[in-house]
N, C-alpha and C positions, 0 to 999 in steps of 0.2 A: 425627473431625477435621472442624472447621468451616472453611468458606471464605467469605470476603466477596467477593461477585461484583458489581463495579461496572459502570455503564453497560449494565445488562441490558435486552435487548429481547425481545419475545415470541418471535421466531424463535430465540433462543439457548436457551430453556428446555427444549424437548422432548429434545434430544440430551444436554444436561448433566444433566438429571434422570435419564435412563435410565442413563448411564454412572456417574453419581455413586452411584446406588443400588447398583450392582454393586460399587463400590469402597468402600462404607461411608462416603462423604462426606456432610456436611450442608452444603448451599449456602444462604447468606443472600443473596438478590438485592436489589440496590439500583439504582434508576433513575439516580441521580446519578453524576457523574464522580468519580474519585478526585482529590482535591486536598488541600492542607494543612488546609482547613476540614472535609473529610469523612472524613479518615483515621481519626477516632475511631470510625467505624462498624465498623471492623475489630476492635474490642475483643473479646477471647475467641476470635479466629480465628488459626489458625496460618498461613494463606495468604490472599493477596488475588489475585483473578483480574481482569485488567484488559485493556482494548482500546486502540486507537490514540489516542484522544483523552483518555485518563486521564494525568495528569501525576505522575510520580514524581521529584520534585526532592530535593535533599539534605535539605531540611526535612521532606518527607514520609517519607523513608527513616528519619530519626531518630525521627519520631513512630510509625511502624509498628513499629520495633524496641522502643520503649518499651511498646507495647501487646502485645508478645509474638509478633508476626508473624515467621516465619522465612523465608517464601518468597513470591516474586512470580511468578505464572503468567500470562504473556502469551498470549492466545488469538489470536495473529497472528504473522507472521514478523518484522516490523520492531520495533526496540526504541529508536528515536531519542527517544522520549518518556520514557525511563528514564535517570536519571543512574547509569550502571553503575559509575562510579568511586566514587560515594558509597555504592553498595550493597556494594562489596567489603568482606568481613570482617563484614558485618552481615546482609544479606539475599541469599539465593540467588535468581537470576533465571533463569527458563526461558521458552522461546518455542516456537512451532510453526513450524519452518523450512519445511515443505512440507505444505500441506493439500490443495490442488487447483490446480496450475499451470494446468490447462486452463480453470478457471473464469475466472481473470484474463486469460489470453491470449485466450480467446474473446470476452470483453467488449471487449477492445482492438480486436479485429477487427470486432465488431459496431458499435462507435462509428465506426470508419473507414469501413465500408460505409454507415452511416447518413449521415454528413456528406458523403461523396463523392456518393452517389446521391440525396441530398436526401429520404431516406425520411421523416424527421420532418415535412418540409414537405408532401410528397405526402399523407401520412396526414391532416394537418390540412385540407388542401384538399378531399380527397374526402369527408371528414366533412360538409362544407358543400356537397357536390355540385358542386364546382369541379374540372373535369377538364382544365384547361389544363395543358400541359407546359412553358410558358414559365418559364425560370429554374431548371429542374430538371436541366439537363445536368451530368453528372459526367465522370469519365475512367476508362479501363480500368486496373485494377490490374496486369493482365498486361503484363509488359515494363517496369514501373516499378521503381525501386530503393528499397528500405526500409532504413533504418539502425536497427539494434537496439542500444541502449546498455544493457549489462548482460546477460550470457548465462548466468545461473543457470537454474533449471528453468523459470521463467515465460518468460524471454527466449528460451530454446531452443524452447519450444512455440510461441510467437508466430512465431518465425522459420520453423518448420516449416509453420505455417498459411500464411504468406506465400509460401513456396515452392510450396505447393499451388495458389496463385493465379497461379503463373508469374512471380513477382517475383524480382528479384536481391536477395539478402540480404547486406548489409554488417553488420559487428559490431565493437563496441568493448567491451573489458572490461579492467580492471586486471590480471586473470589470465586471459589467453586460454587456451582449451581446444581444441586442434586436433580433439579427438574430436567436437566439435559439428558439424563439417562446414561451419561458417560461414566466410565470407571476412573475416578480421580485418584492420582498417585502423586508421590513427590517427584520433583524434577529429576533427581538422581535415579529413581526407579524407572522413570520414563526413558531416560537416556539408555539405561542398561538393557531394557526389555524390548525396545522398538526396533523393528526392521525398517520402518519408514518413519521419519520425523517431519512434521509439517508445521510451519510457523504462521500463526494467525493472531499475534498479539501486537499492541501498539509499541512504538519506540519511546521509551522513557529512560531516565538515568538507570533504573533497575534492570531493564531488558537490553540495554546497549551491550552488544557482543554476548548475548545470552548463549550463543554458540561460539565458544572459544576453544583453545587447545585442551584445557582441562575437561570441558564437556565432551569433546570428540574422543578423548582418551577413554571416557567411561562408556562410549557407545559400542554396539555390536560391530564386529568387523563386517564390512560390506554394506553398512547402512546407507539408505537413500535419504537425502535431505532436501526438503522443498521449502522455498521461501517466496510467498506472494504478498508479504506484508511490508516491511521496510528493510532496506539493504543493511543498515548498521546493526541489525539483530545478529548478524554473523561477522565474525572476525575473518576477513577475506584471506589474510595470510595463513591463518590457522586452517581454514578450509582447503586451501591449495596444498598445504603440507599434508593434511589428512588424505587427500586424493592421491598424492604422489606416494604416500606410504601404504596405499591400498586399504587404509582403515575405512575411508569413505568410498562406498562403491559407486555412487552416482550423486549428482547434485542438479537440481532444477531451480533456476533463479529467474524470477520475473522482476526482481529488484536487485540493486547493487549499491553499496555504501558510497561510492563516488560517482553516482549516475547523473548528478545535477547538470553537468556540462556536456553530457553525452546522449542520454536517452531522449527520445522524441525527435531527434535530428538525423539527417542523412550524412554519414561520414564514409560512404562507400568509396568515394574518390580520394580519401585522405589516409594518412598513416596515423592511427590512433596512438596517442602518447601514453595512455594508461596501461602500463605493463601487466598489472594484476588482471585486468579485464581481458587483455589479449591472451594471457596464459590460460584463463578459464575457458574462453571460447575455443582455444585450440585443443582442449582436452576432449577426447572422444566420448567420455562418460559425463559430460556437462552439457546442459541445455540452458541457454540464456535467452529470455525474451525481454523486450524493452518496456517493462511496466505496462503491460497491456491487459492484465487479468480483468480489469474493470470494463473492457471495451466490448460491450454488447449494445445493440440498439435499445434494449429495454433499460439498461443501466444509464446510458447517455440521456435518455428521455427523463428518467427519474432524477438524475443529477440536475438537469436544467430546471425541472419543475421545482424541486426542493430548494435550489439556490435562489431562484427568483422569488419564491415564497418567503424565504428568509429576508431578502432585501425589502420586498413589499411590506411585510409585517413590521420590520424595524422602523421604517420611515412613516408607518401609520401609527406607531406607538403601541403596537401589540406585542406583549412579551412572548419570547420563544425560549423558555428555560431549557427545553429538551435539546436545542441546537446551539445555544450560546455557550462559549467556553472562556475560561480565564485560568490563571495559575492557581487560583484558590479553589477551583472546582474539585470536589472529591475530598477535600480537607475540611471544608466547613459546609456541610450539606444544607444548612439552614440559612446561609449568608444572604440569600436573595429575598428572604421573606419580608425584610423591611425596606426593600427597594423595588416593590412592585414586580418581583420575580426577574429583575434585571441584575446583571453583575455589578453595575455601578450606575 
C-alpha cells in the first residue's frame, strides 16, 4: 500500500518510517502542501497523509477520488481544513484525536510564563550583558483566575497545570463534563472574571472568531489571551485593536488565522506581506510561535503510530469509529450502526 505524505518535515520521517515498515506501507514524502494543483502527486496511492495546512476542498476530493485514493489520514486532531461533506461517500477521513495533550498544554503554560515574567526579554538582555530589571515585572499566577474555553483532553490538562500554580480555574464547553472537576460558567461570565483566557476548542462555525471585539470588550482590562488551538478562533483585527487600546495586556499565539502560507517555512530572508502578523510580532506584549505546541518527541511518536494504525486498519477492513470523521458525526450518533461502524 502506497501513501502520499504531504507537507513532510524532517522530524516527521523517523517515526513514520519505523511504523510504516512494520505495517508494510510505502510512503512517498512530498514537501509541498496538498492543493488542487498538487493532488496529482497522489497517483497510484490508496491514501494521502496530510497536516493542518493542507487543503482538502471539494475539488481536491474529486481529484483524489479520480486518482484512486480511498482514504485521507490526518496526522493531527483538527480537521477544519477538510471538506468532510464533500468527502462523504467518496473518501474516508481519519484523524489522531489525542496524541499528547501534555505537549500542547505545557506549551500554553510555557508561553504564559514567558510573557508574564518577560523571560524572552531577560534572555536577550543578558546575552548582551544588560542586567537591568527595569520593565521586567510580571504578576503572580497564584490567586489569579484562568478561563479555559474547551475542556477536552488538552483543556483539562491545562486546567490541571493552572491549579498546580494555585489559580482558580473557570471553564466553558458546549458539553460540560462534571467529571473534570472544573467550575463551569457561561462564556460571558468567563470573559468577565478571567485574568487569563486560554483557547482549547476546535474550530467550527460556532467557534469561529469566538474572541471578537464584543468578547474583548467584556474582558478584564489587562487580560492575557492564549491560543494553541486554531488561529481563526480569534478575530485578529479585534485582537490588535484590543492590544493597542490596552484592554488586552498580552497575547500568546501558537496559531494564526492566516498561517497556511507562512508557518513551518523560513521567511527570514524575505519581507513578509501579511501586515497583521507583522504588527503582532512587532508588539512587545505578544509572543508568536509557529504552531509548534505539539512538537515533542513523545507526541511525534504517538502521531506516527496512531496515523499508521489508522491506515493499516482501514485497508485491513477493521472499523475505527473512534478516529473516523465525517460531516454527520455528532449529529447522528447511531448512523454507523448499520454500516459495520463505518461512516459509509
